[in-house]
ROVO-379746 format. One record per residue (C-alpha): residue in one letter; residue number from 1; y, z, x. Coordinates in Angstrom, 1 decimal. Example, Ala and Ser with C-alpha at 12.3 -4.5 7.8 and 13.67 -1.06 7.14 Angstrom:
! residues 2
{code A&pos 1&y -4.5&z 7.8&x 12.3}
{code S&pos 2&y -1.1&z 7.1&x 13.7}
***
This chain:
! residues 82
{code M&pos 1&y -14.5&z -4.8&x 35.1}
{code S&pos 2&y -15.4&z -3.5&x 31.5}
{code L&pos 3&y -18.7&z -2.7&x 29.8}
{code T&pos 4&y -19.9&z -5.1&x 28.5}
{code S&pos 5&y -23.7&z -3.8&x 27.2}
{code V&pos 6&y -25.1&z -0.4&x 26.7}
{code K&pos 7&y -28.6&z 0.1&x 26.1}
{code M&pos 8&y -29.7&z 3.5&x 25.0}
{code A&pos 9&y -33.5&z 5.2&x 25.0}
{code E&pos 10&y -35.0&z 5.7&x 21.8}
{code D&pos 11&y -35.1&z 9.3&x 22.0}
{code V&pos 12&y -31.8&z 9.5&x 22.4}
{code W&pos 13&y -30.7&z 7.2&x 19.9}
{code L&pos 14&y -33.4&z 9.9&x 17.9}
{code T&pos 15&y -31.0&z 12.9&x 19.4}
{code C&pos 16&y -27.8&z 11.7&x 18.5}
{code L&pos 17&y -28.9&z 10.2&x 14.7}
{code T&pos 18&y -30.7&z 13.5&x 14.0}
{code H&pos 19&y -27.5&z 15.4&x 14.9}
{code A&pos 20&y -25.2&z 12.4&x 12.5}
{code L&pos 21&y -27.1&z 13.4&x 9.9}
{code S&pos 22&y -26.9&z 17.4&x 10.2}
{code T&pos 23&y -23.7&z 17.5&x 8.1}
{code E&pos 24&y -22.3&z 15.0&x 6.1}
{code T&pos 25&y -18.6&z 16.2&x 6.1}
{code E&pos 26&y -17.5&z 17.2&x 9.2}
{code E&pos 27&y -17.9&z 15.6&x 12.9}
{code I&pos 28&y -20.2&z 16.1&x 15.4}
{code M&pos 29&y -20.0&z 15.5&x 19.3}
{code G&pos 30&y -22.1&z 16.0&x 22.2}
{code L&pos 31&y -22.4&z 14.4&x 25.9}
{code L&pos 32&y -24.2&z 11.2&x 26.6}
{code L&pos 33&y -25.9&z 11.0&x 30.2}
{code G&pos 34&y -26.4&z 8.0&x 32.0}
{code D&pos 35&y -26.4&z 5.5&x 34.9}
{code I&pos 36&y -23.8&z 2.6&x 35.2}
{code Q&pos 37&y -25.2&z -0.5&x 36.2}
{code H&pos 38&y -23.5&z -3.7&x 37.7}
{code S&pos 39&y -24.6&z -7.7&x 37.9}
{code K&pos 40&y -23.6&z -10.6&x 37.5}
{code N&pos 41&y -23.4&z -10.8&x 33.7}
{code G&pos 42&y -20.9&z -7.7&x 33.5}
{code V&pos 43&y -21.4&z -3.5&x 32.9}
{code T&pos 44&y -23.8&z -2.0&x 31.7}
{code A&pos 45&y -24.3&z 1.6&x 30.9}
{code L&pos 46&y -27.9&z 3.0&x 30.6}
{code I&pos 47&y -28.0&z 6.2&x 28.5}
{code W&pos 48&y -30.9&z 8.5&x 29.3}
{code G&pos 49&y -30.0&z 11.9&x 27.7}
{code A&pos 50&y -28.1&z 13.4&x 25.1}
{code L&pos 51&y -26.5&z 17.2&x 24.5}
{code P&pos 52&y -25.7&z 17.6&x 20.9}
{code Q&pos 53&y -23.1&z 20.7&x 21.0}
{code P&pos 54&y -22.7&z 22.8&x 17.8}
{code R&pos 55&y -18.9&z 23.1&x 16.3}
{code S&pos 56&y -16.6&z 26.1&x 17.2}
{code D&pos 57&y -14.7&z 25.7&x 15.0}
{code R&pos 58&y -16.0&z 24.6&x 11.0}
{code Q&pos 59&y -11.9&z 22.8&x 10.1}
{code K&pos 60&y -12.4&z 19.1&x 8.6}
{code D&pos 61&y -10.2&z 17.8&x 10.9}
{code R&pos 62&y -11.4&z 17.9&x 14.4}
{code V&pos 63&y -14.1&z 18.9&x 16.1}
{code E&pos 64&y -14.4&z 21.9&x 18.8}
{code T&pos 65&y -16.7&z 23.0&x 21.3}
{code N&pos 66&y -15.7&z 26.7&x 23.8}
{code P&pos 67&y -15.7&z 26.1&x 27.1}
{code E&pos 68&y -19.0&z 28.7&x 27.9}
{code Q&pos 69&y -20.6&z 26.0&x 26.2}
{code L&pos 70&y -19.5&z 22.3&x 27.3}
{code T&pos 71&y -20.1&z 24.0&x 31.0}
{code A&pos 72&y -23.8&z 25.4&x 29.5}
{code A&pos 73&y -24.3&z 21.3&x 28.5}
{code S&pos 74&y -22.5&z 20.0&x 32.2}
{code V&pos 75&y -24.9&z 22.4&x 34.4}
{code Q&pos 76&y -27.5&z 20.6&x 32.1}
{code A&pos 77&y -26.6&z 17.9&x 32.5}
{code E&pos 78&y -26.5&z 18.2&x 36.3}
{code I&pos 79&y -29.9&z 19.3&x 36.9}
{code S&pos 80&y -30.8&z 16.4&x 34.5}
{code F&pos 81&y -29.8&z 14.1&x 36.9}
{code I&pos 82&y -31.1&z 15.2&x 40.0}
***
């Protein structure tokens, strides 16, 4: 079944917005944390956390993060989930 809706906590939206506004000319990236809820109406993604990632490369045509930052974010995500 495909995703039919997304619900995001207000603080997560503000985190994403702040990260997006931190630069006007470069892409941004990060991890969204959440759960999937199945119902008779479809599948909803319930987003409860965001982990913005700093850029490791300053080129305008790409967004890259280094493996250490991504690993640290994954560990933080696992801790947050418990």
